[in-house]
C-alpha positions as MATLAB code, in Angstrom:
seq = 'MKTIKSCLDKDAQLDVLRRGFELIPDRRRGGGTIFLADVLMSGYAVFDLKDPSLLAFDDRRWLEAANLERVYRSSQVAGDTQIRAA';
ca = [
     165.682  155.208  128.486;
     163.282  158.115  127.797;
     164.537  161.864  127.522;
     162.361  164.609  129.561;
     161.661  166.003  125.890;
     160.561  163.192  124.851;
     158.080  162.641  127.595;
     156.533  166.088  127.104;
     154.533  166.620  123.765;
     153.845  169.839  122.472;
     150.806  170.748  124.700;
     152.368  169.495  127.582;
     155.335  171.868  127.024;
     152.876  174.786  126.632;
     151.295  173.703  129.795;
     154.208  173.934  131.413;
     155.322  177.065  129.803;
     151.728  178.613  130.671;
     152.502  177.626  134.557;
     155.989  179.113  134.566;
     154.523  182.610  132.969;
     151.283  182.708  135.611;
     154.226  182.486  138.434;
     155.916  185.945  137.212;
     154.561  188.859  139.180;
     152.714  191.636  137.098;
     154.623  194.607  137.965;
     153.345  196.698  134.764;
     151.244  200.063  136.044;
     147.655  199.527  136.188;
     148.398  195.768  135.351;
     147.505  195.973  131.796;
     143.971  194.994  130.106;
     145.708  191.373  129.273;
     146.860  189.051  132.080;
     150.628  188.921  131.918;
     150.818  185.162  131.138;
     148.900  185.628  128.244;
     150.989  188.561  126.907;
     154.098  186.506  127.409;
     152.229  183.469  125.817;
     151.585  185.487  122.804;
     155.289  186.565  122.861;
     156.210  183.010  122.809;
     153.739  182.221  120.287;
     155.765  184.995  117.615;
     158.846  182.856  117.941;
     157.267  179.661  118.242;
     155.042  180.090  114.716;
     158.069  181.974  113.212;
     156.280  185.008  112.387;
     159.039  187.463  110.437;
     157.759  190.409  112.440;
     155.604  191.653  115.090;
     153.299  193.003  112.545;
     153.043  189.669  110.674;
     152.092  188.073  113.823;
     149.152  190.895  114.473;
     147.858  189.971  111.216;
     147.568  186.383  111.849;
     146.229  187.182  115.294;
     143.146  188.879  113.683;
     142.829  185.714  111.224;
     143.192  183.178  113.437;
     142.354  184.533  117.231;
     140.544  181.769  118.311;
     143.093  179.136  117.078;
     145.750  181.135  118.436;
     143.901  181.461  122.099;
     143.378  177.691  122.116;
     147.022  176.442  121.220;
     148.711  178.670  123.341;
     146.027  178.431  126.343;
     145.253  182.186  126.282;
     142.042  184.149  127.546;
     143.354  186.862  124.978;
     146.065  186.978  122.313;
     148.379  190.021  122.662;
     148.544  192.442  120.120;
     151.969  193.926  119.232;
     151.489  196.885  121.074;
     150.407  194.914  124.192;
     153.436  192.568  123.650;
     155.784  195.807  123.579;
     154.227  197.265  126.699;
     154.987  194.421  128.831;
];
């Protein structure tokens, strides 16, 4: 018997997470410049990639933006300022 976890590969898990984040209403004043789901996916990426700090993630973001956007299904990867503000 397969478990739920074994049925979902990493891509499927990220899709489920992304869809869940898209259901959360954006209550930031002015709505922010980056979609809330993108900010939340960026926050998840910090923990998923096990970066030691937001600064380390921000450095990675500048070097690997296109790859992070593709892997974490974001139109924009949020930096530390946007993550903190959300």
